[in-house]
C-alpha positions, 0 to 999 in steps of 0.5 A: 675094623682094626688093622694089625701089623707086625713091626719086625722087618727083613732086608733084601739086597737083590730085588728081581725085576721084570719089564714087558711091553705087553701089547695087551695083557688082558688075553695074556693073564695066565702067562703074566701070572706064571712069569710073576713067580720069583719077581718082586717088581713087574713093569708093564707098558702097553697094557691096554687095560680098562677100568673093568679089568680088576687088579686081582684078575692080573695077579693075586692081590695077596701077593702084589700091589698093582699101581696102574694108569690106564689110557681112558680116551682110546684103545691101547697104551696104559702102564702099570707097576706090580710090586710084591707086597713084601716091599713097601710101596706108595703111588705118587700121583702128585708126580704124574703128568699129562702123559702115560706115566705111572710113578711109585715110591719104594721105601728103603729102611732109614735111607733115601726113597726110590722113585720107580716110573713106568712110561710109554711114549706112543710112536706118533706123539709130538714133543709135548710127550717128552716135555711131560716126561721132563716135568716128572723129572723136575718134580722128582728133583724138587721132591729130593728124589735122587734115586730114580728108575725109569722103564718104558717104551720111548719109541726113539730108535735113532739114538746111539747109546754108546755115545748118547747122541742122536743119529738124526737131526730130528728135534724129538730125538735130540730133545730126549738126549738132552733130557737124559744128560741134564738129569744125569740119567744112565741108559742101561739097555745095550741090545735091540728090544724090537727087531733091530731097534732099542725102543725099550729103555732103562733110565736111572740115576743109580746105574751101579745098583743094576746087574744081570740085565738081559733081554729074552723071549718067553711064554708071553707073546709080544713083539718086544723083548722082555727084560729081566734084571736085579737091583742091588738095593737094601729094601725093607721087606714085610715079613712073610709070617709062617702059619702052623697048619695040618700036613694032610699029605702025611695024615694017617686017615685010616687010623684017624677014622678008626679012632673016631669010630671007637669014640663014644660020642654020647659022652660029649653030650650035656642035656639041653646045653648045646654050647658045652656039648659042642665044646666037648666034641671039638676038644675030643675031635681035635685030640684025635686029629692031633694024634694022627696028623702032624703039623708043619709051618707054612708060608702063604702061597697065593698062586692061581690054582692051575700053577701047581708043582708040576707047572712051577717045576717046568717054569723053574727049569725054563728059567734056569735054561735061560740063564745058561743061554745068557752065559754060553750063547750057544745055539744048542742051549738056545734050542733047549730053552725054546723047547722048554718055553714052548712046553711051558706055554702048552702046559700052562694052557692045559692046566688052566683048561683042566681047572676050568673043567674041574670047576664045572664038575664040582658043583655041590649039592644042596642037602636040606634034611636033618638026617645023618646021611644028609649031614654026611653028604653036606660035609662031603660037599664042603670045599676043603680049601676054605679057611677055617674059623675060630674053632681051627677045624679045617674043612679037609678034616671034616670032609675026610671024616664025614661018616664018623662025625656026621652022627654027632653033628646031626645030634648037635643040629637037632639039639640046636633046633629043639632048644632054639639055641645056636652054639656060641662058638659058631657065632664067632668069626675071624675077620680077614681084611681084604683090599678091594680098592687100589689105595692100601693106605685107606682103611675104608678100602678094605672089605672085612671077610668073616671066616666062620666055623665051617661046621656052622655052615653045614647047619645053615645049609641044612636050614636053607631052602634055596641057594643064595650067593655071598653078598657084600658090605651091606650085610655089615649094616643089619643091627643085632646083638650077640655076635663076636668077632676078631681081626686076623692079619698075617697070623696076628689075632686081635681081642674078641669084640662084640658085633653091633650090626651085620650078618656074617659074610660067607654064611649061608643064611646071611644073604637071606636075612639081609634080604628080609631086612631090606624087603620093604624098601620099595614100599617107600617110593611114590607111584610112577617110581620103581626100585629094583633090588639085587643083593645089596644093590638097589636102583631107583628109576622113573620116566622124567617127562616134566619138572614135576616128575623130577621133583617126585624122584627127588622126593623118593630119595628123601623118603629112602633117606628116612627109611635108612635112618629108621632102619640104621642102614646108611647108603654109601653116597659115594657109590650112588650115581645118577644116570640119564638115559635118553635118545632125545636131544631135548632131554637136556632141559629136564636134567637136574641135580639129585641129593641123598643124605645131604650129598649131591650125587655124581652124574657120570656118562657111564657107570659100572653095574654088577660088572657091566658098564652102562652108558647113555645110548 
């Protein structure tokens, strides 16, 4: 699909930053999400993350790009840097060495780039860890980075930073102070960060760009101080494009319902022409809506649903009081801040619990009959927060006017069935590219999400005789004609283009159509082999007890390769894995390489399957 962007740029001269030593961020995600409000860069060490924790579980992917380096060999450690998407950033894996180091390049406009680094040195590590840190600085200098920012827990308490010298004869402490001097780094933290020790440091080549550096405790539980500061840097920022949306808070719902009740909807109907009938209805409906609901511009807000206005107000009040504490340093101000911090933590837990309860209570029904009452019920079951499709009719409008519009939609549905024609407007979709992997510079790392006309989903729901959840990218492979789509990115629209394959993601019947298409796949393997299908995932498995059975398994892969070619559905070989499961030591003699579509399949020790990590027991 096509990615669009707006070339306009803005400038920001105060980048707000936050540093934390989390000691496991997994069980503190709600607090992290609340603390992220108002911060552009978030450095985190001792994240304790593993690959099965997704970036979007930490912070909204629409708001932040998270560059992380997890510890892979044992529990603990790990670092990441979260960069607000309004700031251009690129991961610099080429500068990262064999230590817990994450390097990220921030790109100012027409000026030298800035290297931001998150670093963690375990307290029991030897000199080699600092040698790897020095290697990073050497690589950065060769790459001509002269604006460097390093934040991390160095676990080196015996240094007098007012003189820059070690207070002990320890070799590691002295080696580190020499690194700081040799690479012209300034250390800016002048307060204890854990008990009486200054373990968490800010090292930089641009000390004059830093201001308002403070250490503090907040709603996140950790035995290290959090550090906030601002960077006086002129950084190119991507514009946050405003959207024009209906302001439902100022809607005249009674007036709109009365207007809709007075309209003679039969005037919209054109016999045996479902497309023109729907177009007439859509124009008349939106005309009535525009006369009763004002529009306003809106910026994209991607907070988690439990961070509502009440929560944001209390968080803002807490942060304001923290700034007062930093200025006046009085016990009364500190007491007030502690009270607000405690209240914010309690309210955050309460809001998240209420949201979880609301989700449990909001399970929609699944109406299946084509009667006005059932259509109205299907409309009422809509999620009003879902994005609208090409017809620009939000779910909130449909939901609040369900009784008034249900008779007409019921007629449209029945006309569609009787004529065997699905409205052309409902065959169109806006495609929103959503990043599904870390590297945002690769087009293949984006998942195209189809935003369909919400009214079309009501018809599909009435047709459906069972509930199937939305599936994934495999739907893009089902060949067909007539669908049209366009890419929508930050308020910019591409031209309409024909869709040569696929079923729309987000549709009700799409999963069922896909399953029908792949249903014969198990018929193409030999006896003794089994294929298990779930959504777009397939597993081919067989007991291997001799070289001949492994040959049979490879023959099955060739057969599936032929099936994919005939059905125009290519397997994603980069995602296909071979997993050997055995408790027998002698099983190693039966291991062999397997190939699919000319690619040798990886054989990892463990792999993630439907959210569960599977490994050789």
